[in-house]
C-alpha positions in Angstrom: 0.0 0.1 0.0 1.6 3.3 -1.2 1.6 6.4 1.3 -1.1 8.0 -1.0 -3.5 5.2 -0.7 -3.6 5.4 3.1 -6.9 6.9 4.6 -6.2 10.4 6.0 -6.9 10.5 9.6 -7.8 14.0 11.0 -5.3 15.5 13.5 -5.2 18.6 15.4 -7.5 21.3 14.6 -9.2 19.1 12.0 -10.5 16.9 14.9 -12.0 19.9 16.7 -15.6 21.3 16.4 -15.9 24.6 14.6 -16.9 26.2 17.9 -13.7 25.1 19.6 -11.6 26.3 16.7 -13.3 29.6 17.2 -12.7 29.6 20.9 -9.0 29.1 20.3 -8.7 31.5 17.4 -10.3 34.2 19.6 -7.4 34.0 22.0 -5.3 35.6 19.3 -1.9 34.5 20.8 -2.9 35.4 24.3 -1.3 32.2 25.5 2.0 33.6 24.4 3.7 35.8 27.1 4.6 39.1 26.2 8.2 38.5 26.9 8.2 36.0 24.1 6.8 38.1 21.7 10.2 40.1 21.0 9.5 41.3 17.4 6.4 43.1 18.3 8.2 44.9 21.2 11.5 45.5 19.8 11.6 46.8 16.2 15.5 46.7 16.2 15.3 43.0 16.8 12.8 42.3 14.1 15.0 44.2 11.6 18.0 42.3 12.5 16.3 39.1 12.3 15.0 40.0 8.7 18.6 41.1 7.8 19.9 37.7 9.2 17.3 35.9 7.3 17.9 37.6 4.0 21.7 37.0 4.4 21.3 33.3 4.7 20.1 33.3 1.0 22.8 33.6 -1.8 22.5 36.8 -3.7 22.2 35.1 -6.9 18.9 33.4 -5.9 17.4 36.4 -4.1 14.1 37.3 -6.2 14.6 41.1 -5.7 18.4 40.8 -6.5 17.7 39.1 -9.8 14.7 41.2 -10.8 14.7 44.8 -9.9 11.4 45.4 -11.5 9.8 42.7 -9.1 11.3 44.6 -6.3 9.8 48.0 -7.6 6.5 46.4 -7.8 6.6 45.0 -4.4 7.6 48.3 -2.8 4.9 50.0 -4.8 2.2 47.4 -3.7 3.4 47.8 0.1 3.3 51.5 0.1 -0.2 51.5 -1.5 -1.4 49.0 1.2 0.3 50.9 4.1 -1.4 54.1 2.8 -4.8 52.6 2.7 -4.5 51.4 6.2 -3.5 54.8 7.3 0.2 54.0 8.1 1.4 57.4 7.7 -1.1 59.0 10.0 -0.6 56.6 12.9 3.3 55.8 12.4 5.2 58.7 12.2 8.9 58.2 11.7 
């Protein structure tokens, strides 16, 4: 019997009722202590982690390194989304 032929047995959230899943989702990460939410508390830590993650990928395979137009489009899209959310009004730098 191949792996694809095995019947799938529900696990984790799939075994829960929709009501129970909603209860858990409503907690919205409340189970995580604030001390463990480093990136939301320390912007510099988040920036450094992102930089390290980016450095772990060789330059020749980074999408934006190979395709500057893709980078421009992504930046434009992010700027438009931030503007729609009112980012400039609530996050002055």
